[in-house]
C-alpha positions in Angstrom: 122.0 2.4 -81.7 122.0 5.6 -83.4 125.1 4.8 -85.4 123.8 1.5 -86.3 120.4 3.0 -87.6 122.2 5.5 -89.7 124.7 3.0 -91.0 121.5 0.9 -92.3 119.9 3.8 -94.2 121.5 3.8 -97.8 123.2 6.8 -99.0 121.5 8.2 -102.0 124.8 8.8 -103.6 125.8 5.4 -103.2 122.5 3.6 -104.5 122.4 3.2 -108.3 119.5 4.8 -110.1 117.3 3.1 -112.9 117.2 4.8 -116.2 113.7 5.7 -117.9 112.5 3.7 -121.0 113.7 5.1 -124.3 111.4 6.0 -127.3 112.8 3.1 -129.3 111.7 0.3 -127.0 108.3 1.8 -126.8 108.0 1.7 -130.6 108.8 -1.9 -130.8 106.4 -2.8 -128.0 103.6 -1.2 -130.2 104.7 -2.9 -133.2 104.6 -6.3 -131.5 101.0 -5.6 -130.2 99.9 -4.7 -133.7 101.3 -7.9 -135.1 99.8 -9.8 -132.5 96.6 -8.2 -133.1 96.7 -8.6 -136.9 97.7 -12.2 -136.5 94.7 -12.9 -134.3 92.4 -11.2 -136.8 93.7 -13.1 -139.6 93.2 -16.5 -137.8 89.6 -15.3 -136.9 88.8 -14.1 -140.4 90.4 -17.4 -141.9 88.2 -19.5 -139.7 85.0 -17.5 -140.5 85.8 -17.5 -144.1 86.4 -21.3 -144.2 83.3 -22.1 -142.4 81.4 -19.9 -144.9 83.0 -21.6 -147.8 82.0 -25.1 -146.3 78.4 -23.9 -145.7 78.3 -22.7 -149.4 79.7 -25.9 -150.8 77.4 -28.0 -148.7 74.4 -26.0 -150.0 75.6 -26.4 -153.7 76.1 -30.2 -152.9 72.5 -30.4 -151.4 71.1 -28.5 -154.2 72.9 -30.7 -156.8 71.8 -33.8 -154.8 68.2 -32.6 -155.0 68.2 -32.0 -158.7 67.5 -35.1 -160.7 70.1 -36.3 -163.2 68.9 -36.6 -166.9 70.0 -37.6 -170.2 69.3 -35.5 -173.1 69.1 -36.1 -176.8 69.7 -33.7 -179.8 67.0 -33.6 -182.3 68.0 -34.4 -185.9 66.7 -33.3 -189.2 64.8 -35.8 -191.2 66.5 -37.6 -194.0 65.3 -37.9 -197.7 63.8 -41.2 -197.4 62.5 -42.5 -193.9 61.7 -46.1 -193.2 58.8 -47.3 -191.2 58.6 -50.9 -189.7 55.3 -52.6 -189.3 54.4 -55.9 -188.0 52.8 -58.6 -190.2 52.0 -62.3 -190.4 53.0 -64.7 -193.1 50.3 -66.6 -195.0 50.3 -69.3 -197.7 49.5 -68.1 -201.1 46.9 -70.7 -201.2 45.6 -72.2 -198.1 42.4 -74.4 -198.3 40.8 -77.3 -196.5 39.9 -80.6 -198.3 36.6 -82.1 -197.7 35.1 -85.3 -198.9 32.3 -85.1 -201.6 30.7 -88.5 -200.8 29.7 -90.6 -197.6 31.6 -93.6 -196.4 34.5 -95.0 -194.4 38.0 -94.0 -194.8 39.9 -96.9 -196.4 43.4 -95.5 -196.7 45.4 -92.3 -196.3 48.8 -91.9 -198.0 50.3 -88.6 -196.7 50.7 -87.1 -193.0 51.3 -83.6 -191.8 54.6 -81.9 -193.3 54.4 -84.1 -196.5 55.0 -82.1 -199.7 52.6 -83.5 -202.5 52.3 -82.6 -206.2 49.0 -81.7 -207.8 47.0 -84.7 -208.7 48.5 -87.1 -206.1 46.2 -89.5 -204.4 45.8 -88.5 -200.7 43.3 -90.9 -199.4 40.6 -93.6 -200.5 37.1 -93.8 -199.3 34.8 -96.8 -199.3 31.2 -96.3 -200.4 29.2 -99.4 -200.3 25.9 -97.8 -200.3 27.0 -95.7 -203.4 28.2 -98.7 -205.2 24.8 -100.3 -204.8 23.0 -97.1 -205.8 25.1 -97.1 -208.9 24.5 -100.8 -209.8 20.8 -100.2 -209.4 20.8 -97.1 -211.6 22.7 -98.9 -214.3 20.1 -101.8 -214.2 17.3 -99.3 -214.5 18.9 -97.5 -217.4 19.0 -100.8 -219.2 15.4 -101.4 -218.6 14.5 -98.0 -219.7 16.8 -98.5 -223.0 14.9 -101.7 -223.7 11.5 -99.9 -223.3 12.8 -97.1 -225.6 13.8 -99.7 -228.3 10.4 -101.3 -228.1 8.6 -97.9 -228.4 11.0 -97.2 -231.4 10.0 -100.2 -233.2 6.2 -99.6 -232.5 6.4 -96.0 -233.6 8.2 -96.8 -237.0 5.4 -99.6 -237.6 2.6 -97.5 -236.9 4.0 -94.7 -239.1 4.2 -97.1 -241.9 0.8 -98.5 -241.3 -0.9 -95.0 -241.2 0.2 -94.4 -244.9 -1.9 -97.3 -246.0 -4.7 -96.1 -243.6 -4.6 -99.5 -241.8 -4.4 -97.7 -238.4 -5.7 -94.3 -237.4 -3.6 -91.3 -237.0 -4.6 -91.0 -233.4 -3.0 -94.4 -232.7 0.0 -93.5 -234.6 0.4 -90.2 -232.7 0.2 -92.1 -229.4 2.9 -94.4 -230.5 5.2 -91.5 -231.5 4.6 -89.8 -228.1 5.3 -92.9 -226.2 8.6 -93.2 -228.0 9.3 -89.7 -227.0 8.5 -90.3 -223.3 10.6 -93.4 -223.4 13.6 -91.5 -224.8 13.2 -88.8 -222.1 13.2 -91.6 -219.4 16.5 -92.9 -220.8 17.9 -89.5 -220.8 16.9 -89.2 -217.0 18.3 -92.7 -216.2 21.5 -91.9 -218.1 22.1 -88.7 -216.1 21.5 -90.5 -212.9 24.1 -93.1 -213.8 26.5 -90.3 -214.6 25.8 -88.6 -211.2 26.4 -91.7 -209.3 29.6 -92.4 -211.3 30.8 -89.0 -210.4 30.0 -89.4 -206.8 31.9 -92.7 -206.9 35.1 -91.0 -208.5 35.1 -88.9 -205.2 36.0 -92.0 -203.3 39.6 -91.0 -204.2 40.8 -87.8 -202.7 43.4 -86.0 -204.8 45.8 -82.9 -204.1 44.2 -79.9 -205.9 47.6 -78.1 -206.2 51.2 -78.7 -205.1 51.9 -77.8 -201.6 52.3 -79.1 -198.1 49.9 -81.0 -195.8 49.5 -78.9 -192.7 46.7 -81.0 -191.2 45.3 -84.4 -191.2 42.1 -84.8 -189.4 40.9 -88.3 -190.1 42.1 -91.9 -189.8 41.5 -95.2 -191.3 37.9 -96.6 -190.5 36.6 -93.0 -189.7 33.0 -92.4 -190.9 33.2 -89.7 -193.5 30.2 -87.5 -194.1 30.0 -85.2 -197.1 27.6 -82.9 -195.4 24.6 -83.5 -197.5 22.4 -84.1 -194.6 21.8 -85.8 -191.3 19.4 -87.6 -189.0 16.2 -85.9 -188.2 16.5 -83.6 -191.1 19.2 -81.6 -189.6 22.4 -80.6 -191.9 25.5 -82.5 -191.0 28.7 -80.5 -190.7 31.2 -81.8 -193.2 34.4 -83.3 -191.9 37.7 -81.7 -193.0 40.0 -84.5 -194.0 43.2 -82.6 -194.9 44.6 -79.0 -194.9 46.8 -78.0 -197.7 48.9 -74.9 -198.2 51.1 -73.7 -201.1 54.3 -72.3 -199.2 56.6 -71.6 -202.3 55.1 -68.2 -202.2 53.8 -66.3 -199.2 51.5 -63.4 -198.7 52.2 -60.8 -195.9 49.2 -58.4 -195.1 50.4 -55.3 -193.3 48.2 -52.4 -191.8 50.0 -49.3 -193.1 49.0 -46.0 -191.0 46.8 -43.5 -193.1 49.7 -41.0 -192.8 52.1 -43.3 -194.5 50.0 -44.6 -197.1 52.4 -43.2 -199.8 54.9 -46.0 -198.8 52.6 -48.7 -200.1 53.0 -48.0 -203.9 52.2 -51.0 -206.1 55.4 -52.6 -207.3 57.6 -51.1 -204.7 60.0 -53.2 -202.9 59.7 -54.2 -199.2 62.3 -55.8 -196.9 61.2 -58.4 -194.2 63.0 -59.4 -191.3 62.3 -62.1 -188.6 63.6 -62.7 -185.2 64.3 -66.3 -186.4 66.9 -65.2 -188.8 68.9 -62.2 -186.9 70.9 -60.2 -189.3 69.1 -61.6 -192.5 66.8 -59.7 -194.6 64.2 -61.1 -197.3 62.9 -59.1 -200.2 59.4 -58.8 -201.2 57.1 -56.8 -203.5 54.1 -54.8 -202.8 51.4 -56.4 -205.1 48.3 -54.7 -204.2 46.5 -52.7 -201.5 42.8 -52.3 -200.5 42.7 -48.8 -201.8 40.4 -47.9 -199.0 41.2 -46.6 -195.4 39.6 -48.7 -192.6 37.3 -46.6 -190.5 38.1 -48.1 -187.2 41.9 -48.4 -187.3 42.7 -45.6 -189.9 45.1 -48.0 -191.8 45.6 -49.3 -195.5 45.6 -53.0 -195.8 48.8 -53.7 -198.0 49.7 -57.2 -199.6 53.3 -58.0 -199.7 54.3 -61.2 -201.6 57.7 -63.0 -201.2 59.1 -66.0 -202.8 59.9 -68.8 -200.4 61.4 -71.7 -202.6 63.2 -73.4 -200.0 60.5 -73.2 -197.4 62.7 -71.3 -194.9 59.8 -68.9 -193.7 56.8 -70.8 -192.2 53.3 -69.7 -192.5 51.8 -67.8 -189.6 55.4 -66.4 -188.7 55.6 -63.0 -187.3 57.6 -60.6 -189.4 58.7 -57.0 -189.6 58.0 -55.3 -192.9 60.2 -52.3 -193.7 58.7 -49.8 -196.1 60.3 -46.7 -197.4 58.5 -43.4 -197.2 59.7 -41.3 -200.2 60.7 -37.7 -199.8 58.1 -35.1 -200.2 55.3 -37.3 -198.8 54.9 -34.9 -196.3 55.8 -31.2 -197.0 57.1 -30.4 -193.6 60.4 -28.9 -194.2 61.3 -28.1 -190.6 60.4 -31.5 -189.1 62.9 -33.1 -186.7 63.3 -36.5 -185.5 63.5 -37.7 -181.8 63.3 -41.0 -180.1 59.9 -42.3 -179.1 61.0 -42.6 -175.3 61.2 -38.8 -175.0 57.4 -38.2 -175.3 55.2 -37.4 -172.3 51.4 -38.1 -172.5 49.8 -35.3 -170.2 46.1 -34.5 -169.9 46.8 -31.1 -171.5 48.3 -32.9 -174.6 51.6 -34.3 -175.9 54.8 -32.8 -174.2 58.5 -33.3 -174.2 60.9 -32.2 -171.5 63.5 -29.7 -172.7 66.6 -28.6 -170.6 67.0 -24.7 -170.6 69.5 -22.8 -168.3 69.7 -25.9 -165.9 66.0 -26.3 -165.5 63.4 -28.4 -167.1 60.6 -27.2 -169.4 57.7 -29.0 -170.7 57.2 -28.1 -174.4 54.1 -28.9 -176.4 54.9 -30.6 -179.8 53.1 -31.8 -183.0 53.8 -35.3 -184.2 53.9 -36.0 -188.0 54.9 -39.5 -188.8 55.4 -42.3 -186.2 58.4 -44.7 -187.3 58.2 -46.9 -184.3 61.5 -46.1 -182.2 61.6 -42.6 -183.4 58.9 -40.0 -184.3 58.9 -37.0 -186.5 58.1 -33.7 -184.9 56.6 -30.9 -187.2 56.1 -28.0 -184.6 57.3 -27.2 -181.2 61.0 -28.0 -181.2 64.3 -26.5 -182.3 67.4 -28.1 -183.6 69.2 -26.9 -180.7 67.0 -28.0 -177.9 68.3 -30.7 -175.4 65.3 -33.1 -175.2 65.3 -35.4 -172.1 65.2 -39.1 -172.6 62.9 -41.2 -170.4 61.5 -38.3 -168.5 59.9 -39.1 -165.2 56.1 -38.8 -164.8 56.7 -36.3 -161.9 58.7 -33.9 -164.1 57.4 -30.3 -164.1 58.5 -27.0 -165.8 61.1 -25.2 -163.6 62.5 -28.3 -161.9 66.3 -28.0 -161.8 68.0 -31.0 -163.6 71.4 -32.1 -164.1 72.7 -33.2 -167.6 74.9 -36.3 -167.7 74.9 -37.5 -171.3 74.0 -36.1 -174.8 72.9 -38.6 -177.4 72.0 -38.6 -181.2 68.4 -38.3 -181.9 68.5 -39.1 -185.5 66.9 -42.2 -187.5 68.7 -45.5 -187.1 
């Protein structure tokens, strides 16, 4: 047993020994650990950095989404001669109703609406049976008066011859002469009455007072015509308008020019007229006169523009746009700028415009010079380099961040 146990114990000399680790392997171990640590740190830093960038980008996008998007316009310097466009209505050069001057019944009419007639043409005929009888009676009375006048003339002549021989008294002669004078006055009165009735009878025929067009016909055959001399129960009767005529070969256009642009209404100056009925076409007119007085209520000057209309293309009552030139120097504002009218903000504190500066909106007070309709003149408050917001929101306030999408031109069109 002892021998077996001894044989089971290994001999130190025969068992191989493990060598200790060298310095080179330890160094590589530390290098591997360092590389692993650096890689892990890099991964962690990259993840944190990417997350921070994502949060920053999200904040920027959120801020941009919260800021409204606006279009801006660049103010433009005013030109040498600006044009103002004002509304107006065309009127016939002569426009008049035609009434009857005598009572009766309409016998015949010859022209209807739209008919072009010449001066002196017969428009209608009125039957006046009562007037015809009055004229016949007046003529008969005149003949009686003329007969009495002749008898008085013979008597006065006879008495004047007899008084020379003292066959009759001077008193009787004077009475005969005065009776002749009375008879002559009666004849004159009767003659005037006959002429009056003849004149009234001539009004049976209605003639055109000027060359033009019939715009209205307010009567028909058999209609009772009243001249408006008087009615039943002592009340005045309203005369009936038979026709309405207008001279359309030349038209008038009355324009209310603002006081600030009164210099554009010089007599003799040319004016251009445009109508929606004739797109792309312009008609030339002339300023012939103005009221030379500013209306207290509207602060405007009433100006008349005349335009030839030989072919009757422009109808009376048409809505037109009158283009007037405002001469340079009418307003001595050398620093005025032009901006569109849709940039204006009307606030309780006064007129404002929104201007973009450093990515934020600012409400700037301005002073308006002339209003040209689509554009306005600004004489104070803006610089040529300002970016003015177009169609600003009513909720726009100073300091609000905004995004600019487009820049337009704000000059006169």
